[in-house]
C-alpha positions in Angstrom: 70.2 -99.2 -23.9 68.7 -98.0 -26.2 71.8 -96.8 -28.3 72.8 -100.2 -27.8 69.7 -101.2 -30.3 70.9 -98.6 -32.4 74.3 -99.4 -33.0 72.6 -103.5 -33.6 70.6 -102.2 -36.2 73.2 -99.9 -37.8 75.3 -102.8 -38.1 72.4 -105.4 -39.4 72.2 -102.9 -41.8 75.6 -102.6 -42.6 75.8 -106.2 -43.4 73.0 -106.2 -45.5 74.3 -103.5 -47.8 77.5 -105.5 -47.5 75.5 -108.6 -48.6 73.9 -106.9 -51.7 77.3 -105.3 -53.1 79.3 -108.7 -52.1 76.6 -110.3 -54.5 76.7 -108.1 -57.4 79.9 -108.2 -57.4 79.5 -111.9 -57.7 77.6 -111.9 -60.6 79.5 -109.1 -62.6 81.9 -111.5 -62.2 79.9 -114.4 -63.6 79.3 -112.7 -66.7 82.9 -111.8 -67.2 83.9 -115.3 -67.1 81.4 -116.4 -69.2 82.4 -114.2 -71.7 85.6 -115.4 -71.3 84.5 -118.9 -72.2 83.8 -116.8 -75.9 86.9 -115.7 -75.7 88.7 -119.0 -76.6 86.8 -121.0 -78.2 86.9 -117.4 -80.3 90.2 -117.6 -80.6 90.4 -121.8 -81.0 88.2 -120.7 -84.5 90.7 -117.8 -85.5 93.4 -120.2 -85.3 91.4 -122.5 -87.7 91.1 -120.6 -89.8 94.6 -119.6 -91.7 94.8 -123.6 -92.1 91.6 -123.8 -93.4 92.3 -121.2 -96.2 95.4 -122.5 -97.1 94.5 -125.9 -97.4 91.6 -124.4 -99.5 94.3 -121.8 -101.6 96.0 -125.3 -102.9 92.4 -126.4 -104.9 91.1 -122.9 -105.5 93.4 -121.0 -107.0 90.7 -118.9 -108.5 88.4 -118.1 -105.9 91.9 -115.4 -104.4 90.0 -112.9 -103.4 86.9 -115.3 -101.0 90.7 -116.4 -99.5 91.4 -113.1 -99.1 88.3 -112.0 -97.8 87.7 -114.7 -95.0 91.3 -113.6 -93.5 90.1 -110.1 -93.4 87.3 -110.9 -92.0 89.1 -112.9 -89.6 91.3 -110.8 -88.5 88.8 -108.1 -88.1 86.9 -109.7 -86.0 89.9 -110.7 -84.1 90.0 -107.1 -83.0 86.5 -107.1 -82.4 87.4 -110.0 -79.5 89.8 -108.2 -78.1 87.9 -104.6 -77.6 85.5 -106.6 -76.2 87.2 -108.7 -74.2 88.9 -105.3 -72.4 85.4 -104.5 -71.2 82.5 -107.0 -72.2 79.8 -105.4 -70.6 80.1 -102.3 -72.9 77.4 -102.1 -75.5 79.6 -100.9 -77.9 82.2 -102.9 -78.5 79.5 -106.0 -78.5 77.7 -104.7 -81.1 81.1 -104.1 -83.2 82.3 -107.5 -82.2 78.8 -109.4 -83.0 78.9 -107.2 -86.6 82.4 -108.3 -87.0 81.6 -112.2 -85.8 78.3 -112.0 -88.7 80.5 -110.8 -91.2 83.3 -114.1 -90.3 80.5 -115.7 -91.0 79.3 -115.1 -94.2 82.6 -115.2 -95.5 82.9 -118.7 -94.0 79.7 -119.2 -95.9 81.3 -118.0 -98.7 84.7 -119.9 -99.0 81.9 -123.0 -97.6 80.1 -122.7 -101.2 82.5 -122.5 -103.3 84.6 -125.7 -102.2 81.5 -127.5 -102.9 82.9 -127.3 -106.2 86.1 -128.6 -105.7 85.5 -132.4 -105.7 89.2 -132.8 -104.6 89.3 -130.2 -101.8 86.2 -131.6 -100.4 88.0 -135.3 -99.8 91.4 -133.6 -98.7 91.6 -135.1 -95.2 93.5 -132.1 -93.6 90.1 -129.9 -95.0 87.9 -132.6 -93.9 89.5 -132.1 -90.4 89.9 -128.5 -90.8 85.9 -128.2 -90.9 85.5 -130.7 -88.2 87.3 -128.8 -85.8 85.2 -125.8 -86.8 82.5 -127.7 -86.6 83.2 -128.6 -82.8 84.2 -125.2 -82.3 81.0 -123.7 -83.6 78.6 -125.7 -81.4 81.1 -124.7 -78.4 81.0 -120.6 -79.4 77.2 -121.6 -79.3 77.3 -122.2 -75.9 79.8 -119.8 -74.2 77.3 -117.5 -76.0 74.3 -118.6 -74.3 76.2 -119.4 -71.0 77.3 -115.4 -71.1 73.6 -114.1 -72.3 72.2 -115.9 -69.2 75.3 -114.9 -66.9 74.3 -111.5 -67.7 70.6 -111.8 -67.7 71.1 -112.6 -63.8 73.3 -109.5 -63.7 71.2 -107.1 -64.9 68.0 -108.3 -63.3 70.1 -107.8 -60.2 70.6 -104.4 -60.9 67.4 -103.6 -61.5 65.4 -105.5 -58.3 65.1 -103.1 -55.4 67.4 -102.2 -53.1 70.3 -103.4 -55.5 69.4 -100.5 -57.8 70.4 -98.4 -55.3 73.6 -100.4 -54.1 74.1 -100.5 -57.8 73.8 -96.6 -58.8 76.2 -95.6 -55.6 78.4 -98.9 -56.3 78.7 -97.8 -59.6 77.7 -101.3 -61.6 77.2 -100.3 -65.0 74.0 -102.7 -66.9 76.2 -105.8 -69.3 75.4 -106.7 -72.8 73.6 -109.0 -73.9 75.5 -110.7 -77.4 73.2 -110.7 -79.8 73.2 -112.0 -83.3 73.2 -108.9 -86.1 72.9 -111.7 -89.1 70.0 -110.7 -91.0 66.9 -113.0 -91.3 68.6 -114.9 -94.4 72.2 -115.0 -92.5 71.0 -116.6 -89.7 70.5 -120.4 -92.0 72.7 -122.5 -90.7 75.8 -122.6 -92.7 76.3 -126.5 -93.7 80.4 -127.0 -93.4 80.0 -131.3 -94.1 82.1 -131.9 -97.0 80.7 -135.4 -97.1 
C-alpha cells in the first residue's frame, strides 16, 4: 500500500513539473508570436519607404543626401529586424534593432521636416496616400510593440516565480528582452507626418 502512495506522489510531481514546463513553453511562444506581429508591420513600413523616397525625389532634387540617408537607415533597420527575428529574446539583437529603428525614425523625421518647404510635394496625391499608410503602419507597430512587451513581461514573470524558476533553469529558458526605445528625450517627440 505504501509503494502505491509513493508512486502516486511521484506521478503527481512529474505531472506538476510537466505542466510548469508546458506553461513556460506557451509563454515563450506567445512572446515570439508577438514579435512576429511587430516583424510584419516593420516589413510593411520598410516596403513603403522606397515609394515615399521616390515620390519625394521628384520634388526634392536638392535634398539628395537626406533621401539617401533615409534609404540607408531603412536598410540598416531591415537588417537589424531580420537578425532580431532569429531570436527575439536576445538582448543584443533587440538593442541593435531598437537603435536602428531610432535612426530610421530620425531620418524620416528630417525628410518630413524638409518636405514642408515643398508645397507641391505636400499636395501630391501619392505622397499624401503614402504618408497616411505610413502613419497607420506606425500606429500598428506601436500596438504590436506593446503586445510584445506585455508577452515578454508575462514570460519573464513566470520564469522568476518559484518553482517555475527551477524548471526554467533546467529547461534552458532564458530571460527575454523588452523592446525599449533608445531615443533621446528630444527624439521621442512625436514626428508629425501630416501634409494637410
